[in-house]
N, C-alpha and C positions, 0 to 999 in steps of 0.2 A: 448600638447595634448589639447582640447577644448571641447572634446565626440564623441560622433560618434552616427548618426541616425540607430534604426533597424527597421528592416520593416520586414513582415510575407508572406509568400505565400505558401497555401498548393496547393501538389501535390500528384496524383495518380501513386504510384511504381506499376510494372507489376506484378499480381499475380503470383505465382510461383507452379507449379505443381508437387509433390512428388508420386512417387510408391512405397504403404505401403504395406508390403508384410506379410502376416498371415500365420506362419507356425505351422501343427496342426501333432500331434502326430500319427503316423498308429503305431497299434501293433496286435499281433497276437496271439487270442485265443485257447488255447491250447482244453479247454472243448468241443466248437461247431466247431474248425476248421473256423473259418473266423477270416476277416481284422475286427476290431474296430478301431474308434479314436472320437475323441473331434469333437462336432458339431460344425460349424463354427458360428462367432460372427453374431446375426441379423443386416439387411444391414438398411439405411435408406427406398431405394426402392427394394425391394426384385430382384433379378438377375439381379441388376444394378451394373457398379463397381465405379459410384460416392460415394463419403464418403458427411459426414454431412457440412464439410465446402467447399465441389464444390456445393454443392446445395445451403446451404446458401448465398453464392458470386453469 
């Protein structure tokens, strides 16, 4: 074997979309008899389903 020639090529692999579920616990307050839950995390665009990675792409 004398050797080998190596060349490189750049390619773009199609992006993958993933659904990220955010679970928040709900509890019942015995004092005020209301349902309470942890606030949702902030989003890059309020009211949007797009995450930071999708917006950056």
